[in-house]
C-alpha positions in Angstrom: -6.4 12.3 26.2 -4.3 9.9 23.9 -6.7 7.9 22.1 -5.9 4.5 20.9 -5.7 3.5 17.1 -9.3 2.1 16.9 -10.7 5.3 18.7 -8.8 7.7 16.3 -10.2 5.8 13.4 -13.8 6.3 14.5 -13.7 9.8 16.2 -11.7 11.6 13.9 -14.2 13.6 11.9 -14.8 16.8 10.1 -16.4 19.7 12.1 -20.2 19.2 12.2 -22.4 21.5 10.2 -25.4 23.5 11.4 -27.4 20.2 11.2 -25.1 18.5 13.8 -25.1 15.2 12.0 -23.5 12.4 13.7 -22.0 10.7 10.7 -19.8 13.0 8.4 -21.9 14.0 5.3 -20.8 13.7 1.6 -19.6 17.1 0.3 -20.1 16.7 -3.3 -19.2 20.2 -4.5 -16.5 21.2 -7.0 -16.0 24.4 -5.3 -16.7 26.7 -2.3 -17.9 30.2 -2.0 -16.3 33.3 -0.3 -17.8 35.9 2.1 -16.4 38.8 0.2 -13.6 40.0 -1.8 -11.1 40.1 1.2 -12.0 36.6 2.2 -11.5 35.4 -1.5 -7.9 37.3 -1.7 -6.8 36.0 1.7 -7.9 32.5 0.9 -6.0 32.4 -2.4 -2.9 33.8 -0.5 -3.3 31.0 1.9 -3.5 33.3 4.8 -6.2 31.3 6.3 -7.0 27.5 6.0 -10.2 26.7 4.1 -11.5 25.1 1.2 -11.4 26.9 -2.2 -11.7 24.1 -4.8 -12.0 20.5 -4.4 -9.0 19.6 -6.4 -7.2 21.3 -3.7 -9.0 20.2 -0.6 -12.4 19.0 0.5 -13.9 18.2 3.9 -14.2 14.6 2.9 -10.6 14.1 1.8 -9.3 16.1 4.6 -10.9 13.9 7.0 -9.6 10.8 5.4 -6.1 12.3 5.3 -6.2 13.3 8.9 -7.2 9.6 9.9 -4.3 8.0 8.1 -1.9 10.8 9.4 -2.8 9.8 13.0 -2.6 6.0 12.3 0.8 6.3 10.7 2.2 8.5 13.2 2.9 11.2 10.4 2.7 14.9 10.4 0.8 15.5 7.2 -0.6 13.7 4.1 -2.1 14.1 0.6 -4.9 12.0 -0.9 -4.8 10.7 -4.6 -7.2 9.3 -7.0 -5.3 5.9 -7.0 -2.3 4.3 -5.2 -0.2 4.4 -8.5 -1.0 8.1 -8.7 0.5 8.5 -5.1 3.5 6.4 -6.2 4.1 8.5 -9.3 3.5 11.9 -7.7 5.7 11.0 -4.8 8.6 10.4 -6.9 8.1 13.1 -9.6 7.6 15.7 -6.9 10.9 15.1 -5.4 13.1 13.9 -8.3 14.8 16.0 -10.9 16.4 15.1 -14.1 19.6 12.9 -13.5 18.6 11.7 -10.1 19.0 8.0 -9.0 16.7 5.7 -7.1 17.6 2.7 -5.3 14.6 0.2 -4.8 14.3 -3.2 -3.5 13.9 -5.4 -6.7 10.5 -6.8 -5.3 7.9 -4.2 -6.3 4.5 -3.9 -7.9 4.7 -4.4 -11.6 3.2 -0.9 -12.4 5.9 0.5 -10.2 8.7 -1.5 -12.0 7.1 0.0 -15.4 7.3 3.5 -14.0 11.1 2.9 -12.9 12.1 1.3 -16.2 10.0 3.1 -18.9 8.8 6.4 -18.0 11.1 8.0 -15.4 14.0 7.3 -17.7 12.3 9.9 -20.0 13.7 12.4 -17.9 17.0 10.8 -17.1 15.9 9.4 -13.7 17.5 6.1 -13.2 17.1 3.2 -10.8 19.1 0.3 -9.3 17.7 -2.7 -7.6 18.9 -4.7 -4.7 17.7 -7.9 -3.0 15.6 -7.5 0.0 18.2 -9.4 2.2 21.3 -7.7 0.8 21.7 -4.4 2.7 25.5 -4.2 1.7 24.4 -4.5 -1.6 22.0 -1.6 -1.2 24.7 0.5 0.3 27.1 -0.3 -2.6 24.5 1.1 -5.0 24.5 4.8 -3.7 25.9 7.2 -6.0 26.5 11.0 -5.8 23.1 11.5 -7.7 21.2 9.0 -5.4 18.0 10.7 -4.0 15.9 8.1 -2.4 15.6 4.5 -1.2 12.2 2.9 -2.0 10.8 -0.4 -0.5 7.6 -2.4 -0.1 7.3 -4.6 3.0 5.8 -7.0 2.7 6.6 -7.2 -0.9 4.1 -7.9 -3.7 3.7 -10.7 -4.4 6.2 -12.8 -2.4 5.5 -11.4 0.9 9.2 -11.0 1.8 10.0 -8.6 4.6 12.5 -5.8 4.4 14.5 -4.5 7.3 13.1 -1.0 7.7 15.3 0.1 10.6 18.5 -0.9 8.6 17.3 1.1 5.5 16.1 3.9 7.5 19.5 4.2 9.2 21.2 3.8 5.8 19.1 6.5 4.3 19.7 8.9 7.2 23.5 8.4 7.1 23.5 9.4 3.3 20.9 12.1 3.5 18.5 10.1 1.3 14.7 10.1 1.3 13.4 6.7 2.7 10.0 6.0 1.0 8.0 2.9 2.1 4.8 1.3 0.4 2.8 0.1 3.4 -0.1 -1.1 1.3 0.2 -4.8 2.5 0.5 -4.1 6.2 -1.7 -1.1 6.6 -1.0 1.4 9.4 -2.8 -1.0 11.8 0.1 -3.7 11.4 3.0 -1.6 10.7 4.1 2.1 11.1 7.4 2.6 9.0 7.9 6.1 10.3 8.9 4.4 13.5 11.6 2.7 11.8 12.9 5.7 9.9 10.7 6.4 6.9 10.3 9.9 5.6 7.2 9.1 3.5 4.6 6.2 3.5 2.4 5.3 0.6 -0.7 3.3 0.5 -3.0 2.0 -2.2 -6.1 2.8 -0.2 -8.0 0.7 -2.9 -6.8 -2.4 -1.1 -7.4 -3.1 2.8 -8.1 0.5 3.6 -11.3 0.2 1.5 -11.5 -3.5 2.2 -14.6 -4.4 0.1 -13.3 -3.7 -3.6 -15.5 -0.6 -3.9 -13.5 2.6 -4.7 -10.0 3.5 -5.9 -7.7 5.7 -3.8 -4.1 6.3 -2.8 -2.3 8.4 -0.1 1.1 9.7 0.9 1.9 10.7 4.7 5.1 11.9 6.2 7.1 14.9 7.2 5.0 18.3 7.0 7.8 19.9 4.9 7.9 16.9 2.4 4.1 16.8 2.2 3.9 20.6 1.5 6.0 20.1 -1.7 3.9 17.0 -2.4 0.5 19.0 -1.9 1.6 21.7 -4.4 2.5 19.0 -7.0 -0.8 17.3 -6.6 -2.7 20.6 -6.6 -1.3 21.6 -10.0 -1.4 18.4 -11.8 -4.8 17.1 -10.7 -4.4 13.6 -9.5 -7.0 14.2 -6.7 -9.1 11.9 -4.8 -12.9 12.4 -5.2 -14.9 13.4 -2.2 -17.1 10.5 -2.6 -14.3 8.1 -2.6 -12.7 9.8 0.4 -16.0 9.6 2.4 -16.1 5.7 1.7 -12.6 5.2 2.6 -12.8 7.4 5.9 -15.8 5.2 6.9 -14.0 2.1 6.0 -11.1 3.0 8.2 -13.5 2.6 11.1 -13.5 -1.1 10.8 -9.8 -1.4 9.6 -8.7 -3.0 12.8 -11.6 -5.5 13.1 -11.3 -6.6 9.4 -7.5 -6.8 9.4 -7.6 -8.9 12.7 -10.0 -11.3 10.9 -7.9 -11.3 7.8 -4.8 -12.3 9.7 -6.5 -15.0 11.6 -7.9 -16.5 8.5 -4.8 -16.3 6.5 -2.6 -17.9 9.3 -4.8 -21.0 9.3 -4.9 -21.3 5.6 -1.1 -20.6 5.4 -0.4 -23.4 8.0 -2.8 -25.9 6.2 -1.2 -25.1 2.7 2.3 -25.9 4.2 1.2 -29.4 5.1 -0.5 -30.0 1.9 1.4 -32.6 -0.5 0.4 -30.8 -3.6 2.4 -27.5 -2.5 5.9 -27.0 -3.0 6.2 -23.9 -0.7 4.4 -21.5 1.2 5.5 -17.9 2.4 3.5 -16.1 5.0 5.1 -13.6 7.2 4.0 -15.1 10.6 4.8 -18.8 9.5 8.0 -19.8 11.3 9.1 -21.0 8.0 9.2 -17.9 6.6 12.8 -16.6 5.9 12.4 -13.3 7.8 10.0 -14.6 10.4 11.7 -12.8 13.3 12.0 -9.4 11.4 8.2 -9.7 10.7 7.3 -10.0 14.3 9.6 -7.1 15.1 8.1 -4.9 12.5 4.5 -6.0 12.3 1.5 -6.6 14.8 0.2 -9.6 12.8 1.1 -11.3 9.4 -1.4 -9.6 7.1 -3.8 -11.2 4.5 -1.6 -12.3 1.9 -0.2 -15.6 1.3 2.3 -16.7 -1.5 2.6 -20.4 -2.5 3.5 -22.7 -5.5 1.5 -25.6 -6.8 3.6 -28.7 -7.6 3.5 -29.4 -11.4 4.4 -25.8 -12.8 2.4 -23.6 -15.0 -0.1 -26.4 -16.1 -0.8 -27.3 -12.6 -1.3 -23.8 -11.5 -3.8 -23.2 -14.3 -5.7 -26.4 -13.5 -5.8 -25.3 -9.8 -7.1 -21.8 -10.6 -9.7 -23.4 -13.1 -11.0 -25.6 -10.3 -11.6 -22.7 -7.9 -15.3 -22.2 -7.3 -15.9 -20.0 -4.1 -12.7 -17.8 -4.2 -12.5 -15.0 -6.8 -10.2 -14.7 -9.6 -9.1 -11.0 -9.6 -6.1 -8.9 -9.8 -7.3 -7.0 -6.5 -6.3 -7.7 -3.0 -7.3 -6.9 0.5 -11.1 -7.4 -0.5 -13.6 -9.1 2.1 -13.7 -11.7 -0.6 -10.8 -14.2 -1.0 -8.9 -13.5 -4.2 -6.6 -15.9 -6.0 -4.2 -14.3 -8.6 -1.5 -15.9 -10.8 1.1 -13.1 -10.9 3.4 -14.2 -13.7 0.4 -13.7 -16.2 -1.2 -10.9 -14.6 0.1 -8.3 -12.2 3.7 -8.9 -12.9 3.5 -10.2 -16.5 5.4 -7.0 -17.8 8.6 -8.2 -16.0 11.0 -10.4 -18.0 10.9 -14.0 -16.8 14.5 -13.6 -15.3 13.3 -10.5 -13.3 10.2 -12.5 -12.0 12.5 -15.3 -10.9 14.8 -12.8 -9.1 12.0 -11.9 -6.8 10.5 -15.5 -6.3 7.7 -15.4 -8.7 7.7 -18.7 -10.6 5.3 -19.8 -13.3 3.5 -21.8 -10.6 3.3 -19.0 -7.9 -0.1 -18.2 -6.7 -1.0 -14.9 -4.6 -3.8 -15.5 -2.2 -5.5 -12.6 -0.7 -7.4 -14.2 2.3 -10.8 -12.7 2.8 -13.3 -12.5 5.6 -15.2 -15.8 4.8 -15.3 -18.5 7.2 -11.8 -20.0 7.0 -13.4 -23.5 6.6 -15.1 -22.6 3.5 -12.1 -21.0 2.0 -10.1 -24.1 2.8 -12.4 -26.4 1.4 -12.5 -24.4 -1.9 -8.7 -24.5 -2.1 -8.3 -28.0 -1.0 -10.8 -29.3 -3.6 -9.2 -27.3 -6.4 -5.8 -28.9 -5.4 -7.3 -32.4 -5.4 -8.8 -31.8 -8.9 
């Protein structure tokens, strides 16, 4: 039997206890006991697979990891306390002093800060390329280049990166290809099919889907994940069992939720595109999107995020946000509630103005994370705010 995506998400569970529970229980324990001295020795020598300490593994985190591994078509994975912990650990576990990263310019603000403020302390450098300039990416490769890193769709401009082309480039030059797949989720896109070695998620977003817990995960090839696991085990950025339990349960409804997110987002994006108060709209499954055909090739649907710009610049954008009544003003995304964010003053405020413009973030840019409310209610709130 080769179960489908939705079945894997529901039926992948930890082994039942003697109580034969139907739903996986919480394992809120810091450590696990041993049968005798030999069991303890063999466990620490890793001669048997078993739980020792919840910083290493826990039945709840193991179940969550197994689900994501199956969804992404990966071999193994490691769960982390947050998405940024997953990103940081994935780089530091594989990079040495003097190494070089090639990255698409459009990355999350904290990832940019990691590249430009913290990794340089160890003489780890990075070079950015435009998402549509693959020749430019190839030209950046140096003898000390170790990896290529991208988000697709990007945050917050929802641009689409050609994963197959970058996967081939990485393979040609013996580089790690790392993809942040947070916006798409494994339901809409599996970067490993396009050549990715490692795939990262902020599980805080659509994987949870209800703004309740923090979490991150990296999945990929078994030998790479082994190195990452050892780094995580010894540095302690572990996901809590409770958060893993919540996230594993959330994955059971991921496909249903993301389907609705995508349906709502496409409706809202199409209406925004026709509104006289909007300069531009970007949504991967709008035909007007610059990478529309590439998005259809790589993704099942367009996702939950829309980027757009209100006419009138910063002041008009501020007035629009202040007039919102139903939607939430928050820096999160992928929630059941629709969320509106002004990236230039929040998530990407640490970028210099010219760096924001280079990835399409203008002063009036808005990031809209479309939720699960009725689309007419979402639209009425947006339209009323635009009118005011």
